[in-house]
PDB file with SEQRES, HELIX, SHEET and CRYST1 records, atoms N, CA, C and O in Angstrom:
SEQRES   1 A   90  PHE ASP PRO ARG HIS TYR ALA GLY THR HIS CYS TYR GLY          
SEQRES   2 A   90  PHE PRO LYS THR GLY PRO HIS ARG LEU ARG PHE LEU LEU          
SEQRES   3 A   90  GLU SER VAL LYS ASP LEU ARG GLU THR LEU LYS LYS LYS          
SEQRES   4 A   90  GLY SER THR LEU VAL VAL ARG LYS GLY LYS PRO GLU ASP          
SEQRES   5 A   90  VAL VAL CYS ASP LEU ILE THR GLN LEU GLY CYS VAL GLY          
SEQRES   6 A   90  VAL VAL ALA PHE HIS GLU GLU VAL ARG GLU VAL LEU SER          
SEQRES   7 A   90  TRP PHE LYS GLY LYS ILE SER GLU VAL SER SER ALA              
HELIX    1 AA1 PRO A    3  TYR A    6  5                                   4    
HELIX    2 AA2 PRO A   19  LYS A   38  1                                  20    
HELIX    3 AA3 PRO A   50  LEU A   61  1                                  12    
HELIX    4 AA4 ARG A   74  SER A   89  1                                  16    
CRYST1    1.000    1.000    1.000  90.00  90.00  90.00 P 1           1          
ATOM      1  N   PHE A   1      73.523  78.378 165.550  1.00  0.00           N  
ATOM      2  CA  PHE A   1      73.554  78.723 166.756  1.00  0.00           C  
ATOM      3  C   PHE A   1      73.105  77.543 167.678  1.00  0.00           C  
ATOM      4  O   PHE A   1      72.020  77.002 167.463  1.00  0.00           O  
ATOM      5  N   ASP A   2      73.923  77.127 168.714  1.00  0.00           N  
ATOM      6  CA  ASP A   2      73.560  76.026 169.526  1.00  0.00           C  
ATOM      7  C   ASP A   2      72.766  76.492 170.705  1.00  0.00           C  
ATOM      8  O   ASP A   2      73.263  77.239 171.548  1.00  0.00           O  
ATOM      9  N   PRO A   3      71.445  76.026 170.775  1.00  0.00           N  
ATOM     10  CA  PRO A   3      70.587  76.448 171.894  1.00  0.00           C  
ATOM     11  C   PRO A   3      71.143  76.213 173.247  1.00  0.00           C  
ATOM     12  O   PRO A   3      70.761  76.891 174.201  1.00  0.00           O  
ATOM     13  N   ARG A   4      72.058  75.249 173.369  1.00  0.00           N  
ATOM     14  CA  ARG A   4      72.632  74.994 174.739  1.00  0.00           C  
ATOM     15  C   ARG A   4      73.411  76.116 175.227  1.00  0.00           C  
ATOM     16  O   ARG A   4      73.631  76.231 176.432  1.00  0.00           O  
ATOM     17  N   HIS A   5      73.888  77.034 174.291  1.00  0.00           N  
ATOM     18  CA  HIS A   5      74.766  78.203 174.814  1.00  0.00           C  
ATOM     19  C   HIS A   5      73.812  79.272 175.447  1.00  0.00           C  
ATOM     20  O   HIS A   5      74.301  80.243 176.025  1.00  0.00           O  
ATOM     21  N   TYR A   6      72.499  79.112 175.349  1.00  0.00           N  
ATOM     22  CA  TYR A   6      71.628  80.271 175.752  1.00  0.00           C  
ATOM     23  C   TYR A   6      70.745  79.791 176.938  1.00  0.00           C  
ATOM     24  O   TYR A   6      69.867  80.507 177.419  1.00  0.00           O  
ATOM     25  N   ALA A   7      71.030  78.522 177.389  1.00  0.00           N  
ATOM     26  CA  ALA A   7      70.231  77.893 178.408  1.00  0.00           C  
ATOM     27  C   ALA A   7      71.154  78.006 179.770  1.00  0.00           C  
ATOM     28  O   ALA A   7      72.340  78.334 179.751  1.00  0.00           O  
ATOM     29  N   GLY A   8      70.493  77.716 180.812  1.00  0.00           N  
ATOM     30  CA  GLY A   8      71.288  77.724 182.072  1.00  0.00           C  
ATOM     31  C   GLY A   8      72.400  76.659 182.033  1.00  0.00           C  
ATOM     32  O   GLY A   8      72.197  75.623 181.401  1.00  0.00           O  
ATOM     33  N   THR A   9      73.538  76.856 182.661  1.00  0.00           N  
ATOM     34  CA  THR A   9      74.567  75.886 182.767  1.00  0.00           C  
ATOM     35  C   THR A   9      74.460  75.137 184.099  1.00  0.00           C  
ATOM     36  O   THR A   9      73.577  75.405 184.914  1.00  0.00           O  
ATOM     37  N   HIS A  10      75.392  74.185 184.295  1.00  0.00           N  
ATOM     38  CA  HIS A  10      75.466  73.516 185.502  1.00  0.00           C  
ATOM     39  C   HIS A  10      76.113  74.346 186.670  1.00  0.00           C  
ATOM     40  O   HIS A  10      76.066  74.021 187.856  1.00  0.00           O  
ATOM     41  N   CYS A  11      76.724  75.463 186.162  1.00  0.00           N  
ATOM     42  CA  CYS A  11      77.396  76.325 187.195  1.00  0.00           C  
ATOM     43  C   CYS A  11      76.488  77.422 187.566  1.00  0.00           C  
ATOM     44  O   CYS A  11      76.489  78.454 186.896  1.00  0.00           O  
ATOM     45  N   TYR A  12      75.659  77.267 188.657  1.00  0.00           N  
ATOM     46  CA  TYR A  12      74.818  78.312 189.188  1.00  0.00           C  
ATOM     47  C   TYR A  12      73.680  78.682 188.328  1.00  0.00           C  
ATOM     48  O   TYR A  12      73.026  79.685 188.617  1.00  0.00           O  
ATOM     49  N   GLY A  13      73.364  77.928 187.239  1.00  0.00           N  
ATOM     50  CA  GLY A  13      72.222  78.242 186.446  1.00  0.00           C  
ATOM     51  C   GLY A  13      72.389  79.444 185.481  1.00  0.00           C  
ATOM     52  O   GLY A  13      71.407  79.764 184.812  1.00  0.00           O  
ATOM     53  N   PHE A  14      73.487  80.104 185.355  1.00  0.00           N  
ATOM     54  CA  PHE A  14      73.678  81.243 184.548  1.00  0.00           C  
ATOM     55  C   PHE A  14      73.905  80.720 183.148  1.00  0.00           C  
ATOM     56  O   PHE A  14      74.566  79.702 182.945  1.00  0.00           O  
ATOM     57  N   PRO A  15      73.333  81.452 182.160  1.00  0.00           N  
ATOM     58  CA  PRO A  15      73.558  81.136 180.813  1.00  0.00           C  
ATOM     59  C   PRO A  15      74.979  81.308 180.305  1.00  0.00           C  
ATOM     60  O   PRO A  15      75.680  82.215 180.755  1.00  0.00           O  
ATOM     61  N   LYS A  16      75.410  80.496 179.416  1.00  0.00           N  
ATOM     62  CA  LYS A  16      76.750  80.626 178.777  1.00  0.00           C  
ATOM     63  C   LYS A  16      76.909  81.961 178.081  1.00  0.00           C  
ATOM     64  O   LYS A  16      77.951  82.617 178.096  1.00  0.00           O  
ATOM     65  N   THR A  17      75.727  82.326 177.436  1.00  0.00           N  
ATOM     66  CA  THR A  17      75.703  83.510 176.673  1.00  0.00           C  
ATOM     67  C   THR A  17      74.610  84.422 177.109  1.00  0.00           C  
ATOM     68  O   THR A  17      73.448  84.030 176.999  1.00  0.00           O  
ATOM     69  N   GLY A  18      74.870  85.599 177.593  1.00  0.00           N  
ATOM     70  CA  GLY A  18      73.910  86.529 178.087  1.00  0.00           C  
ATOM     71  C   GLY A  18      73.434  87.462 176.947  1.00  0.00           C  
ATOM     72  O   GLY A  18      73.935  87.390 175.825  1.00  0.00           O  
ATOM     73  N   PRO A  19      72.467  88.326 177.258  1.00  0.00           N  
ATOM     74  CA  PRO A  19      71.814  89.169 176.225  1.00  0.00           C  
ATOM     75  C   PRO A  19      72.881  90.075 175.481  1.00  0.00           C  
ATOM     76  O   PRO A  19      72.749  90.282 174.275  1.00  0.00           O  
ATOM     77  N   HIS A  20      73.817  90.553 176.114  1.00  0.00           N  
ATOM     78  CA  HIS A  20      74.816  91.509 175.533  1.00  0.00           C  
ATOM     79  C   HIS A  20      75.665  90.711 174.511  1.00  0.00           C  
ATOM     80  O   HIS A  20      75.857  91.104 173.361  1.00  0.00           O  
ATOM     81  N   ARG A  21      76.155  89.561 175.022  1.00  0.00           N  
ATOM     82  CA  ARG A  21      76.955  88.731 174.173  1.00  0.00           C  
ATOM     83  C   ARG A  21      76.174  88.193 172.929  1.00  0.00           C  
ATOM     84  O   ARG A  21      76.723  88.107 171.831  1.00  0.00           O  
ATOM     85  N   LEU A  22      74.885  87.836 173.140  1.00  0.00           N  
ATOM     86  CA  LEU A  22      74.111  87.387 172.118  1.00  0.00           C  
ATOM     87  C   LEU A  22      73.906  88.482 171.080  1.00  0.00           C  
ATOM     88  O   LEU A  22      74.027  88.180 169.893  1.00  0.00           O  
ATOM     89  N   ARG A  23      73.619  89.678 171.418  1.00  0.00           N  
ATOM     90  CA  ARG A  23      73.540  90.860 170.605  1.00  0.00           C  
ATOM     91  C   ARG A  23      74.826  90.929 169.694  1.00  0.00           C  
ATOM     92  O   ARG A  23      74.795  90.941 168.464  1.00  0.00           O  
ATOM     93  N   PHE A  24      75.940  90.972 170.463  1.00  0.00           N  
ATOM     94  CA  PHE A  24      77.195  91.093 169.747  1.00  0.00           C  
ATOM     95  C   PHE A  24      77.379  89.944 168.683  1.00  0.00           C  
ATOM     96  O   PHE A  24      77.830  90.201 167.567  1.00  0.00           O  
ATOM     97  N   LEU A  25      77.026  88.702 169.051  1.00  0.00           N  
ATOM     98  CA  LEU A  25      77.175  87.615 168.181  1.00  0.00           C  
ATOM     99  C   LEU A  25      76.286  87.858 166.846  1.00  0.00           C  
ATOM    100  O   LEU A  25      76.734  87.682 165.713  1.00  0.00           O  
ATOM    101  N   LEU A  26      74.932  88.297 167.140  1.00  0.00           N  
ATOM    102  CA  LEU A  26      74.062  88.488 166.020  1.00  0.00           C  
ATOM    103  C   LEU A  26      74.503  89.565 165.032  1.00  0.00           C  
ATOM    104  O   LEU A  26      74.321  89.486 163.817  1.00  0.00           O  
ATOM    105  N   GLU A  27      75.113  90.602 165.678  1.00  0.00           N  
ATOM    106  CA  GLU A  27      75.561  91.732 164.862  1.00  0.00           C  
ATOM    107  C   GLU A  27      76.818  91.330 164.137  1.00  0.00           C  
ATOM    108  O   GLU A  27      77.078  91.884 163.069  1.00  0.00           O  
ATOM    109  N   SER A  28      77.632  90.392 164.642  1.00  0.00           N  
ATOM    110  CA  SER A  28      78.816  90.026 164.057  1.00  0.00           C  
ATOM    111  C   SER A  28      78.554  89.083 162.831  1.00  0.00           C  
ATOM    112  O   SER A  28      79.205  89.128 161.786  1.00  0.00           O  
ATOM    113  N   VAL A  29      77.442  88.158 163.110  1.00  0.00           N  
ATOM    114  CA  VAL A  29      77.085  87.252 162.038  1.00  0.00           C  
ATOM    115  C   VAL A  29      76.401  88.040 160.780  1.00  0.00           C  
ATOM    116  O   VAL A  29      76.563  87.719 159.603  1.00  0.00           O  
ATOM    117  N   LYS A  30      75.621  89.109 161.238  1.00  0.00           N  
ATOM    118  CA  LYS A  30      74.999  89.924 160.149  1.00  0.00           C  
ATOM    119  C   LYS A  30      76.058  90.621 159.359  1.00  0.00           C  
ATOM    120  O   LYS A  30      75.982  90.624 158.130  1.00  0.00           O  
ATOM    121  N   ASP A  31      77.084  91.237 160.011  1.00  0.00           N  
ATOM    122  CA  ASP A  31      78.175  91.863 159.335  1.00  0.00           C  
ATOM    123  C   ASP A  31      78.932  90.931 158.439  1.00  0.00           C  
ATOM    124  O   ASP A  31      79.274  91.274 157.307  1.00  0.00           O  
ATOM    125  N   LEU A  32      79.200  89.719 158.958  1.00  0.00           N  
ATOM    126  CA  LEU A  32      79.940  88.762 158.100  1.00  0.00           C  
ATOM    127  C   LEU A  32      79.131  88.336 156.872  1.00  0.00           C  
ATOM    128  O   LEU A  32      79.677  88.166 155.781  1.00  0.00           O  
ATOM    129  N   ARG A  33      77.837  88.170 157.067  1.00  0.00           N  
ATOM    130  CA  ARG A  33      76.951  87.779 155.881  1.00  0.00           C  
ATOM    131  C   ARG A  33      76.985  88.881 154.926  1.00  0.00           C  
ATOM    132  O   ARG A  33      77.131  88.628 153.731  1.00  0.00           O  
ATOM    133  N   GLU A  34      76.856  90.170 155.372  1.00  0.00           N  
ATOM    134  CA  GLU A  34      76.857  91.256 154.443  1.00  0.00           C  
ATOM    135  C   GLU A  34      78.201  91.347 153.663  1.00  0.00           C  
ATOM    136  O   GLU A  34      78.209  91.543 152.448  1.00  0.00           O  
ATOM    137  N   THR A  35      79.364  91.195 154.413  1.00  0.00           N  
ATOM    138  CA  THR A  35      80.593  91.245 153.769  1.00  0.00           C  
ATOM    139  C   THR A  35      80.817  90.106 152.733  1.00  0.00           C  
ATOM    140  O   THR A  35      81.367  90.336 151.656  1.00  0.00           O  
ATOM    141  N   LEU A  36      80.382  88.890 153.083  1.00  0.00           N  
ATOM    142  CA  LEU A  36      80.435  87.837 152.104  1.00  0.00           C  
ATOM    143  C   LEU A  36      79.595  88.084 150.931  1.00  0.00           C  
ATOM    144  O   LEU A  36      79.988  87.757 149.811  1.00  0.00           O  
ATOM    145  N   LYS A  37      78.414  88.665 151.133  1.00  0.00           N  
ATOM    146  CA  LYS A  37      77.483  88.986 149.997  1.00  0.00           C  
ATOM    147  C   LYS A  37      78.181  89.940 149.045  1.00  0.00           C  
ATOM    148  O   LYS A  37      78.061  89.738 147.836  1.00  0.00           O  
ATOM    149  N   LYS A  38      78.875  90.928 149.472  1.00  0.00           N  
ATOM    150  CA  LYS A  38      79.568  91.872 148.699  1.00  0.00           C  
ATOM    151  C   LYS A  38      80.637  91.236 147.819  1.00  0.00           C  
ATOM    152  O   LYS A  38      81.001  91.733 146.753  1.00  0.00           O  
ATOM    153  N   LYS A  39      81.107  90.126 148.324  1.00  0.00           N  
ATOM    154  CA  LYS A  39      82.206  89.366 147.622  1.00  0.00           C  
ATOM    155  C   LYS A  39      81.594  88.215 146.798  1.00  0.00           C  
ATOM    156  O   LYS A  39      82.322  87.366 146.283  1.00  0.00           O  
ATOM    157  N   GLY A  40      80.301  88.193 146.680  1.00  0.00           N  
ATOM    158  CA  GLY A  40      79.720  87.231 145.845  1.00  0.00           C  
ATOM    159  C   GLY A  40      79.462  85.816 146.487  1.00  0.00           C  
ATOM    160  O   GLY A  40      79.218  84.836 145.783  1.00  0.00           O  
ATOM    161  N   SER A  41      79.523  85.764 147.788  1.00  0.00           N  
ATOM    162  CA  SER A  41      79.350  84.578 148.544  1.00  0.00           C  
ATOM    163  C   SER A  41      78.236  84.725 149.486  1.00  0.00           C  
ATOM    164  O   SER A  41      77.582  85.768 149.458  1.00  0.00           O  
ATOM    165  N   THR A  42      77.923  83.709 150.391  1.00  0.00           N  
ATOM    166  CA  THR A  42      76.902  83.798 151.342  1.00  0.00           C  
ATOM    167  C   THR A  42      77.321  83.152 152.534  1.00  0.00           C  
ATOM    168  O   THR A  42      78.402  82.564 152.587  1.00  0.00           O  
ATOM    169  N   LEU A  43      76.469  83.228 153.579  1.00  0.00           N  
ATOM    170  CA  LEU A  43      76.675  82.595 154.803  1.00  0.00           C  
ATOM    171  C   LEU A  43      75.420  81.871 155.223  1.00  0.00           C  
ATOM    172  O   LEU A  43      74.374  82.513 155.325  1.00  0.00           O  
ATOM    173  N   VAL A  44      75.454  80.572 155.473  1.00  0.00           N  
ATOM    174  CA  VAL A  44      74.237  79.911 155.974  1.00  0.00           C  
ATOM    175  C   VAL A  44      74.391  79.763 157.395  1.00  0.00           C  
ATOM    176  O   VAL A  44      75.438  79.337 157.882  1.00  0.00           O  
ATOM    177  N   VAL A  45      73.338  80.113 158.118  1.00  0.00           N  
ATOM    178  CA  VAL A  45      73.289  80.096 159.613  1.00  0.00           C  
ATOM    179  C   VAL A  45      72.173  79.110 159.917  1.00  0.00           C  
ATOM    180  O   VAL A  45      71.088  79.195 159.341  1.00  0.00           O  
ATOM    181  N   ARG A  46      72.442  78.166 160.831  1.00  0.00           N  
ATOM    182  CA  ARG A  46      71.451  77.226 161.336  1.00  0.00           C  
ATOM    183  C   ARG A  46      71.337  77.343 162.750  1.00  0.00           C  
ATOM    184  O   ARG A  46      72.249  77.797 163.442  1.00  0.00           O  
ATOM    185  N   LYS A  47      70.143  76.910 163.245  1.00  0.00           N  
ATOM    186  CA  LYS A  47      69.933  76.920 164.750  1.00  0.00           C  
ATOM    187  C   LYS A  47      69.683  75.490 165.144  1.00  0.00           C  
ATOM    188  O   LYS A  47      68.856  74.809 164.538  1.00  0.00           O  
ATOM    189  N   GLY A  48      70.364  75.042 166.118  1.00  0.00           N  
ATOM    190  CA  GLY A  48      70.205  73.612 166.596  1.00  0.00           C  
ATOM    191  C   GLY A  48      71.541  73.036 167.166  1.00  0.00           C  
ATOM    192  O   GLY A  48      72.593  73.675 167.138  1.00  0.00           O  
ATOM    193  N   LYS A  49      71.431  71.894 167.636  1.00  0.00           N  
ATOM    194  CA  LYS A  49      72.655  71.255 168.181  1.00  0.00           C  
ATOM    195  C   LYS A  49      73.594  71.026 166.928  1.00  0.00           C  
ATOM    196  O   LYS A  49      73.151  70.552 165.881  1.00  0.00           O  
ATOM    197  N   PRO A  50      74.825  71.365 167.085  1.00  0.00           N  
ATOM    198  CA  PRO A  50      75.742  71.165 165.935  1.00  0.00           C  
ATOM    199  C   PRO A  50      75.817  69.806 165.450  1.00  0.00           C  
ATOM    200  O   PRO A  50      75.936  69.599 164.243  1.00  0.00           O  
ATOM    201  N   GLU A  51      75.753  68.786 166.354  1.00  0.00           N  
ATOM    202  CA  GLU A  51      75.825  67.440 165.926  1.00  0.00           C  
ATOM    203  C   GLU A  51      74.641  67.031 165.109  1.00  0.00           C  
ATOM    204  O   GLU A  51      74.791  66.161 164.251  1.00  0.00           O  
ATOM    205  N   ASP A  52      73.434  67.609 165.314  1.00  0.00           N  
ATOM    206  CA  ASP A  52      72.331  67.338 164.527  1.00  0.00           C  
ATOM    207  C   ASP A  52      72.306  68.153 163.249  1.00  0.00           C  
ATOM    208  O   ASP A  52      71.830  67.655 162.229  1.00  0.00           O  
ATOM    209  N   VAL A  53      72.789  69.358 163.258  1.00  0.00           N  
ATOM    210  CA  VAL A  53      72.762  70.288 162.119  1.00  0.00           C  
ATOM    211  C   VAL A  53      73.759  69.657 161.121  1.00  0.00           C  
ATOM    212  O   VAL A  53      73.395  69.475 159.960  1.00  0.00           O  
ATOM    213  N   VAL A  54      74.980  69.322 161.518  1.00  0.00           N  
ATOM    214  CA  VAL A  54      75.898  68.790 160.576  1.00  0.00           C  
ATOM    215  C   VAL A  54      75.453  67.446 160.004  1.00  0.00           C  
ATOM    216  O   VAL A  54      75.666  67.129 158.833  1.00  0.00           O  
ATOM    217  N   CYS A  55      74.815  66.660 160.906  1.00  0.00           N  
ATOM    218  CA  CYS A  55      74.281  65.400 160.292  1.00  0.00           C  
ATOM    219  C   CYS A  55      73.211  65.593 159.266  1.00  0.00           C  
ATOM    220  O   CYS A  55      73.126  64.885 158.262  1.00  0.00           O  
ATOM    221  N   ASP A  56      72.368  66.611 159.561  1.00  0.00           N  
ATOM    222  CA  ASP A  56      71.369  67.004 158.562  1.00  0.00           C  
ATOM    223  C   ASP A  56      71.987  67.426 157.146  1.00  0.00           C  
ATOM    224  O   ASP A  56      71.537  67.033 156.069  1.00  0.00           O  
ATOM    225  N   LEU A  57      73.022  68.235 157.294  1.00  0.00           N  
ATOM    226  CA  LEU A  57      73.662  68.757 156.117  1.00  0.00           C  
ATOM    227  C   LEU A  57      74.365  67.585 155.347  1.00  0.00           C  
ATOM    228  O   LEU A  57      74.317  67.526 154.119  1.00  0.00           O  
ATOM    229  N   ILE A  58      74.980  66.710 156.066  1.00  0.00           N  
ATOM    230  CA  ILE A  58      75.560  65.491 155.400  1.00  0.00           C  
ATOM    231  C   ILE A  58      74.461  64.669 154.616  1.00  0.00           C  
ATOM    232  O   ILE A  58      74.646  64.215 153.487  1.00  0.00           O  
ATOM    233  N   THR A  59      73.350  64.537 155.310  1.00  0.00           N  
ATOM    234  CA  THR A  59      72.204  63.874 154.679  1.00  0.00           C  
ATOM    235  C   THR A  59      71.609  64.638 153.453  1.00  0.00           C  
ATOM    236  O   THR A  59      71.241  64.059 152.431  1.00  0.00           O  
ATOM    237  N   GLN A  60      71.550  65.934 153.636  1.00  0.00           N  
ATOM    238  CA  GLN A  60      70.938  66.762 152.510  1.00  0.00           C  
ATOM    239  C   GLN A  60      71.881  66.855 151.363  1.00  0.00           C  
ATOM    240  O   GLN A  60      71.439  66.825 150.215  1.00  0.00           O  
ATOM    241  N   LEU A  61      73.209  66.970 151.615  1.00  0.00           N  
ATOM    242  CA  LEU A  61      74.149  67.157 150.570  1.00  0.00           C  
ATOM    243  C   LEU A  61      74.748  65.867 149.967  1.00  0.00           C  
ATOM    244  O   LEU A  61      75.348  65.893 148.893  1.00  0.00           O  
ATOM    245  N   GLY A  62      74.570  64.734 150.687  1.00  0.00           N  
ATOM    246  CA  GLY A  62      75.068  63.532 150.302  1.00  0.00           C  
ATOM    247  C   GLY A  62      76.407  63.262 150.777  1.00  0.00           C  
ATOM    248  O   GLY A  62      76.709  62.119 151.118  1.00  0.00           O  
ATOM    249  N   CYS A  63      77.317  64.310 150.835  1.00  0.00           N  
ATOM    250  CA  CYS A  63      78.576  64.093 151.456  1.00  0.00           C  
ATOM    251  C   CYS A  63      79.167  65.566 151.760  1.00  0.00           C  
ATOM    252  O   CYS A  63      78.806  66.581 151.166  1.00  0.00           O  
ATOM    253  N   VAL A  64      80.035  65.517 152.678  1.00  0.00           N  
ATOM    254  CA  VAL A  64      80.743  66.726 152.979  1.00  0.00           C  
ATOM    255  C   VAL A  64      82.218  66.454 153.085  1.00  0.00           C  
ATOM    256  O   VAL A  64      82.640  65.609 153.874  1.00  0.00           O  
ATOM    257  N   GLY A  65      83.063  67.203 152.250  1.00  0.00           N  
ATOM    258  CA  GLY A  65      84.429  66.943 152.205  1.00  0.00           C  
ATOM    259  C   GLY A  65      85.126  67.478 153.330  1.00  0.00           C  
ATOM    260  O   GLY A  65      86.034  66.821 153.842  1.00  0.00           O  
ATOM    261  N   VAL A  66      84.775  68.688 153.806  1.00  0.00           N  
ATOM    262  CA  VAL A  66      85.490  69.310 154.875  1.00  0.00           C  
ATOM    263  C   VAL A  66      84.519  69.902 155.913  1.00  0.00           C  
ATOM    264  O   VAL A  66      83.575  70.619 155.581  1.00  0.00           O  
ATOM    265  N   VAL A  67      84.787  69.577 157.146  1.00  0.00           N  
ATOM    266  CA  VAL A  67      83.963  70.208 158.211  1.00  0.00           C  
ATOM    267  C   VAL A  67      84.995  70.834 159.234  1.00  0.00           C  
ATOM    268  O   VAL A  67      85.885  70.141 159.730  1.00  0.00           O  
ATOM    269  N   ALA A  68      84.840  72.142 159.520  1.00  0.00           N  
ATOM    270  CA  ALA A  68      85.815  72.772 160.477  1.00  0.00           C  
ATOM    271  C   ALA A  68      85.030  73.139 161.777  1.00  0.00           C  
ATOM    272  O   ALA A  68      83.856  73.510 161.766  1.00  0.00           O  
ATOM    273  N   PHE A  69      85.732  73.009 162.805  1.00  0.00           N  
ATOM    274  CA  PHE A  69      85.171  73.326 164.140  1.00  0.00           C  
ATOM    275  C   PHE A  69      86.037  74.296 164.879  1.00  0.00           C  
ATOM    276  O   PHE A  69      87.254  74.361 164.702  1.00  0.00           O  
ATOM    277  N   HIS A  70      85.373  75.040 165.706  1.00  0.00           N  
ATOM    278  CA  HIS A  70      86.153  75.863 166.631  1.00  0.00           C  
ATOM    279  C   HIS A  70      86.128  75.057 167.941  1.00  0.00           C  
ATOM    280  O   HIS A  70      85.078  74.701 168.475  1.00  0.00           O  
ATOM    281  N   GLU A  71      87.323  74.801 168.411  1.00  0.00           N  
ATOM    282  CA  GLU A  71      87.447  73.935 169.600  1.00  0.00           C  
ATOM    283  C   GLU A  71      87.158  74.694 170.827  1.00  0.00           C  
ATOM    284  O   GLU A  71      87.978  75.519 171.228  1.00  0.00           O  
ATOM    285  N   GLU A  72      85.992  74.467 171.490  1.00  0.00           N  
ATOM    286  CA  GLU A  72      85.657  75.096 172.690  1.00  0.00           C  
ATOM    287  C   GLU A  72      86.132  74.305 173.878  1.00  0.00           C  
ATOM    288  O   GLU A  72      86.714  74.852 174.815  1.00  0.00           O  
ATOM    289  N   VAL A  73      85.877  72.990 173.834  1.00  0.00           N  
ATOM    290  CA  VAL A  73      86.257  72.114 175.038  1.00  0.00           C  
ATOM    291  C   VAL A  73      86.581  70.772 174.300  1.00  0.00           C  
ATOM    292  O   VAL A  73      85.841  70.268 173.454  1.00  0.00           O  
ATOM    293  N   ARG A  74      87.769  70.257 174.718  1.00  0.00           N  
ATOM    294  CA  ARG A  74      88.247  69.061 174.130  1.00  0.00           C  
ATOM    295  C   ARG A  74      87.294  67.867 174.272  1.00  0.00           C  
ATOM    296  O   ARG A  74      87.167  67.093 173.322  1.00  0.00           O  
ATOM    297  N   GLU A  75      86.679  67.699 175.315  1.00  0.00           N  
ATOM    298  CA  GLU A  75      85.765  66.543 175.577  1.00  0.00           C  
ATOM    299  C   GLU A  75      84.523  66.696 174.586  1.00  0.00           C  
ATOM    300  O   GLU A  75      84.027  65.722 174.018  1.00  0.00           O  
ATOM    301  N   VAL A  76      84.102  67.895 174.441  1.00  0.00           N  
ATOM    302  CA  VAL A  76      82.875  68.066 173.527  1.00  0.00           C  
ATOM    303  C   VAL A  76      83.339  67.764 172.109  1.00  0.00           C  
ATOM    304  O   VAL A  76      82.624  67.115 171.346  1.00  0.00           O  
ATOM    305  N   LEU A  77      84.522  68.226 171.755  1.00  0.00           N  
ATOM    306  CA  LEU A  77      85.067  67.953 170.304  1.00  0.00           C  
ATOM    307  C   LEU A  77      85.220  66.536 170.086  1.00  0.00           C  
ATOM    308  O   LEU A  77      84.835  66.060 169.018  1.00  0.00           O  
ATOM    309  N   SER A  78      85.734  65.815 170.966  1.00  0.00           N  
ATOM    310  CA  SER A  78      85.914  64.325 170.837  1.00  0.00           C  
ATOM    311  C   SER A  78      84.465  63.618 170.573  1.00  0.00           C  
ATOM    312  O   SER A  78      84.254  62.848 169.636  1.00  0.00           O  
ATOM    313  N   TRP A  79      83.555  63.986 171.500  1.00  0.00           N  
ATOM    314  CA  TRP A  79      82.194  63.453 171.446  1.00  0.00           C  
ATOM    315  C   TRP A  79      81.564  63.752 170.127  1.00  0.00           C  
ATOM    316  O   TRP A  79      80.958  62.877 169.507  1.00  0.00           O  
ATOM    317  N   PHE A  80      81.707  65.068 169.654  1.00  0.00           N  
ATOM    318  CA  PHE A  80      81.161  65.506 168.383  1.00  0.00           C  
ATOM    319  C   PHE A  80      81.740  64.733 167.199  1.00  0.00           C  
ATOM    320  O   PHE A  80      81.031  64.272 166.305  1.00  0.00           O  
ATOM    321  N   LYS A  81      82.988  64.625 167.241  1.00  0.00           N  
ATOM    322  CA  LYS A  81      83.661  63.856 166.096  1.00  0.00           C  
ATOM    323  C   LYS A  81      83.210  62.410 166.026  1.00  0.00           C  
ATOM    324  O   LYS A  81      83.066  61.849 164.940  1.00  0.00           O  
ATOM    325  N   GLY A  82      82.975  61.781 167.237  1.00  0.00           N  
ATOM    326  CA  GLY A  82      82.358  60.481 167.267  1.00  0.00           C  
ATOM    327  C   GLY A  82      80.972  60.430 166.625  1.00  0.00           C  
ATOM    328  O   GLY A  82      80.618  59.515 165.881  1.00  0.00           O  
ATOM    329  N   LYS A  83      80.215  61.470 166.961  1.00  0.00           N  
ATOM    330  CA  LYS A  83      78.874  61.510 166.341  1.00  0.00           C  
ATOM    331  C   LYS A  83      78.950  61.605 164.795  1.00  0.00           C  
ATOM    332  O   LYS A  83      78.207  60.896 164.116  1.00  0.00           O  
ATOM    333  N   ILE A  84      79.825  62.459 164.226  1.00  0.00           N  
ATOM    334  CA  ILE A  84      79.946  62.687 162.851  1.00  0.00           C  
ATOM    335  C   ILE A  84      80.476  61.410 162.168  1.00  0.00           C  
ATOM    336  O   ILE A  84      80.074  61.059 161.058  1.00  0.00           O  
ATOM    337  N   SER A  85      81.393  60.734 162.878  1.00  0.00           N  
ATOM    338  CA  SER A  85      81.796  59.420 162.290  1.00  0.00           C  
ATOM    339  C   SER A  85      80.744  58.403 162.172  1.00  0.00           C  
ATOM    340  O   SER A  85      80.700  57.657 161.193  1.00  0.00           O  
ATOM    341  N   GLU A  86      79.830  58.341 163.209  1.00  0.00           N  
ATOM    342  CA  GLU A  86      78.702  57.522 163.172  1.00  0.00           C  
ATOM    343  C   GLU A  86      77.858  57.766 161.909  1.00  0.00           C  
ATOM    344  O   GLU A  86      77.491  56.831 161.196  1.00  0.00           O  
ATOM    345  N   VAL A  87      77.570  59.027 161.659  1.00  0.00           N  
ATOM    346  CA  VAL A  87      76.630  59.413 160.598  1.00  0.00           C  
ATOM    347  C   VAL A  87      77.308  59.138 159.206  1.00  0.00           C  
ATOM    348  O   VAL A  87      76.679  58.615 158.286  1.00  0.00           O  
ATOM    349  N   SER A  88      78.593  59.509 159.102  1.00  0.00           N  
ATOM    350  CA  SER A  88      79.293  59.346 157.815  1.00  0.00           C  
ATOM    351  C   SER A  88      79.454  57.935 157.439  1.00  0.00           C  
ATOM    352  O   SER A  88      79.492  57.619 156.250  1.00  0.00           O  
ATOM    353  N   SER A  89      79.556  57.029 158.423  1.00  0.00           N  
ATOM    354  CA  SER A  89      79.778  55.629 158.108  1.00  0.00           C  
ATOM    355  C   SER A  89      78.502  54.976 157.914  1.00  0.00           C  
ATOM    356  O   SER A  89      78.514  53.857 157.401  1.00  0.00           O  
ATOM    357  N   ALA A  90      77.430  55.493 158.238  1.00  0.00           N  
ATOM    358  CA  ALA A  90      76.098  54.866 158.106  1.00  0.00           C  
ATOM    359  C   ALA A  90      75.604  54.819 156.568  1.00  0.00           C  
ATOM    360  O   ALA A  90      74.512  54.327 156.285  1.00  0.00           O  
TER     361      ALA A  90                                                      
END                                                                             
């Protein structure tokens, strides 16, 4: 979970995610985790900026073969890919 989604935005100071949407997201993640558990898998959930969380995972695991993103905003995706490239080339 990216904390920036729960803070005020530059548009009138409203949060990107309000309490009802947050509850929906938490319930959805809980349901997904339970479904995966029944199938013998698991779901790892992290809190933090995605660029930091993915960098930490790369450091902890030594390498990551595949990283998938949901494209929210093209500019953010381009910036994020640049950050990942910096870490993976270091």
